[in-house]
N, C-alpha and C positions, 0 to 999 in steps of 0.2 A: 790315515791314523784313525780318524773317524770311521773309516769304512771296516776295520776291524774291530772298535769297538760294538760299530754297531750289529754287525755279525755274532759278537760274543752273547752279546744281552739277548738277541733272539732264538741263541744256540742254548741259553739258561732257559728261557720260559719255556721251548720246545721241550728241555729235558726235566721239567718241576713236577709234572705229572709222575712219571719213572721214579724220580727221586724221592717224592712222596712215598710212592707204594712200597719201593724197597726199604723207608724208613721204619715200617712198618713189622718189618722181619730182619731181627737182627742177629740170625743165624748162618749155617753154611748155606752156598748158594744154592746146593742140590734141595736143601729144606724149606727156600721160601720159592719155590717157583708155583703160580699163580695160571699159566698161559697152557690150556691144554697140547698144544703142537711141540712144549717144549720138556713134558713128560716124557720120561725116560722108563718107564716102570709100565706093564702090562695093566690097563682099566678095566675094569673097576678097582683100586687100589682097598685094603683092608684097614679101618680107623678104629682104634681103641680111645675110649676115656675114662679119665682116672681121676679119682678125689680126693682129696684131702681136708676133714674139717676141721679148722684148726682153730675157730671163737665160735661159741653160741651166746652173743651177749645177752640179749632178750627177747622173749616172745610176745607178742600184743595181740591179742583175739580183738579187743576194742578197736585198735588201729588197722587190724588185719596185716599184719607184718611180722616178721623176724627181722634180726638184725645178727651179723656176725661175717666170719672172714674163712674165705676156703680159697685153696690150690688147686687147681685146674689143671690136668696131664693131658695131654691129646700126642696119639703116636700114631706115626703113617710111616708108611716106606721112604725111604731117600730117594731122591729122584723121581716122587709121585706128587701131586696137587694138595697142596697147604691147604688143610681146613683152617675155617676164620670164625668161631665160634662168638655169638655175641649172645650178652646177657638180657633176658625177654622182660624180668618181672622186678628190675631193680626200680623201687619205689623213691628213690631219691639219688643224691649224688652215689657216682660208685667210683671208689678209691682204688688204683693197681699199683702195688709195690715192687711185683716182681713180672717181669714179661721176659721170659728168654727161651730161646730157641737153640736146642743142642743137637749132634750128631754121634749115634753110637752104634758101629758098625754099619747094618744096612738098615738102619731106623733112624727119624727123626723123632725128637720129644719135645713139646713145647709146653711149658712150666709158667702158667698165667693165676698169679695171686691177685685176688679180688676180695674188698669189703666194701658191704653197702648194706641197708635195709630192704628188704625184697619183703614184695606183697606175695599174700597169703590168704586163702578162703581157709575158716575154720567151720567144721561141723560140730555143734554144740548140743545136739538132742543128748547126750549123757551126762552133759555138764552135771558134776564136777568128776565122775567116774570115765572120763572121755580117752579116744588116743586119737593123735594127730600127726600129719605129714605136712614135714616142712618142705615145703618145693622150693627147686632150684630150674628154672624154667632159661634152655639155651636154644638157640636159634643159628642154624646155619643155612644161607643164601645163595653159597655160590656151587657147593655141587651137587648135582645130580644124582641120579639113579645108576646111571653109566659110569659115572665118574667114581664112587665109593660103597661099600659097605659097611655100615657101621655095626662092631661087636655088641651083642645087646647086654654085656657083663661090664661091670665096672671094675676097673684094675689099673693102678692101684686103688683099695676102696678103705681108708684110715679115716679115724675120728682122734684127735690129740687129746691127751687126759684134762688140758684147760677147757675144752668145749666142755666136758663131765662138769668141771667143778663151776664153769659159769652159770650154768644153763639150773638155775634156781626153779623152783617149784613145778619141773619137768624133768623125767627119767628117758634116756635114750635106750630103746628098748630092739634094736637091730642096725644092720650098715644099710648105708644108702643104696637104694635100688634105681636102676636106669629102665627108661621108658624113652623105645625110639619111633618117633610115629611124623605123619607130614600133617602140616595147619590145613585145617580146612578154607581158612582163607586163601586168596589169590589176588595179587592187584589187577591181573592180566588175566581176564575171562577165559576159561577153558585151560587154563594152567594148574599144574599142582601147585600147591601152595610149600612153604620152606619146611625144613626138616626141621623139626622139634628133638630135642633131648631134655625129659623132663627125668630131674634125678630128686627122687624122695626119702628122706630122713623120718622113720616110725619114732615119735615118741609117746608118751602117755604121761597124762597128769600127774602128780603129788597129791592122792586125795586124803590123805591124812591131815594137812592143812585145814580143807572146808571141815573134815568130820571134827574136828576139835575146835575152829575160831567160829564155825555158824550153825552146824547143826547140834552137836552139844549143848552150847545156849541154848536153842530153839527147841528143842525137847523139853530143857528145862522146864524153860517160859510157859510150855503146854501145861509142867508138871505143876506150876503155881497154877496154872487155870483149875486143872484138876483139884486142886486146896478148894475150890468153892462149894464141893459137896459136902466140906465139915463145917462150913459158916451156917449159922442158924438160919432157917427159912424168912425171919421179920425182920431180921438184919439188911437190908437191901443195898444200903448206903454202905457197907464194906464191902459187901460182895461187886457192886457195879464198877466199885474203885478198884477191886483187882482186876476184875474181866478188862475191863477196858485200858487198864496200865498194860496188862498182857499183849492185848491187841495192839496198841503199838508200837509195844516193844518188838513185834514182828515184822510190822512194816519197815522200822527202823531198820532190822537186820535186812530184808530183803532189797531195799532200797540202796543201801552199803554195798551189797555185792552187784545189785544190776551196774553201779557203777564200772566196773572194772570188765564187762562185755558190751558188746555192739547188742542193737537192735535187732534180734532175729526174729523172722515171722514165724514162731514157732516155740512152744513150752519144753522148756529144758527139764532134766529130770529133777532138778534144784526147784523151779517152778512149781512142779508139779506136787513135791513134798511140802514147800510153803502153804500150797493151795490146801493141801490135806490140814496144814497146822489152823491156818485158819476158819476152816471147817470145825475142826474140832473144840477152838477155844471160841469160836460165836455160837457155836452148839451148846457148849456148859453155860455160856450167859444168858442164853434163851430159856435156857432150863432154869437157871437162877430166877429170871423174870417172871415165868410161868410161877414158880412155886411161891414168889411172894404175891401174886397175885391170887393164887389159890388161901393162901395164909390171912389175906385181909378178908377174904370170904369167909373166914373161920372154919377153914379145914385145915389144920396145921398138922394133924396126925399125916393126910394125904402127903403133905411136903414132904415129911420125915419119912416115908417110906419110900418116896423118889430118890429121896439122897441115896439112901442108903443102897438103892438098885443101881445106881449111876455111880456109886464107889466100886463097882463090880465090874459093870461094863462100860464103864469109859474108857480105860487103859486097853481091854480088847476092842475095842470100836475104831480107836485111833492107831493102835497097829495094825488091824487092817487095812485102815484107810492109805497109813504110809505104806504096805505091803503093794496095794494095788497101784498106788502113786510111780512108785519106783519100780513096777512091772512094765507100766506104760510107760515110761520114761523109756526104760532099757530096749524096749520092743520097738517104738519109733524110730529107731535107726538104722535108717538103709543104705544097702549099698551102693546105690545109683547116687550117685554125688549130684543130678541134677533134679533130684526128687524134693528136695530143701529148695528149689527157685521157683517164686509163685509170679503167676502169670507169664511165662515163657511164649514170646510171639513165635507164630512161623514164621518160617523165610519167604521174603517179598519177592515176589514175582519181578523179574527184571523190565522195564518201562518199552513199550512196543519197539521194534527194528531192532532192541539188545540182545546179544547173544544170552 
């Protein structure tokens, strides 16, 4: 009796790895093949990936992430090798509510519904008139080029209405796009890296919020600084208090906005507009101080003449500064993604004796 119990326990431990692997696939046997020797179709097989964006809950530029829920659909021929896509850019816990494998005719389908926070890199040179890509990085480590050919177009390709409702401050401008490539890194020297599938959903920032909440008050503050040229040149106390108040208000607005963005190593379009407002306000305050100095020297008429000229030229100069700032901010955006990364190190040479 003890011999039979020992044999059963040994058999159970011997079967545990295969049982665990089989537990990863809950579909028909012909849709759960991972051994090339058991494949009944000619390799390489054709694999198509589809996506349904169910929820887009939050886009966090400061945190470098976006959160939501997607349904990933993988299709391959029945009797072929089962692909196993893993999410690579999940920034936290990944929840899987559905993972079903079914067969329809000669094709196998796997629907995998996942919810998580996904790490994402944002390019903010044109903020707040920027466009971004919400990226989902998938990795397949089991299939080689001899095993599978990946279709380059997503299908199905859907965005649920709930995703549009939840994405506050942004607007989806197109369907997700798929890019299939090889990773540049492999743990084994002289071997190809794993297959990467990059799914990117294009979105545009709703800039009206920033135009009404930031830029409109900002320009009104500069307009208040413009009013310095209607204060009598000999009233330095009133002019200085108004000018300093305007400068502090601009600083407060910029600090409030900066709290929502990461510390990027470049000036955004908004930063350049703020700089133009700083220069205009500081210039108006400096002119007022010079007029007060001239007035104390007994040349009040010269100060009055300067005031009249600045009433004409200050708005033109400010508009020119803002126009140049916007043009520089817009043109600083480059299509090369690596252009915004400072101090990229060259690949390190291998130690002596390593390949």
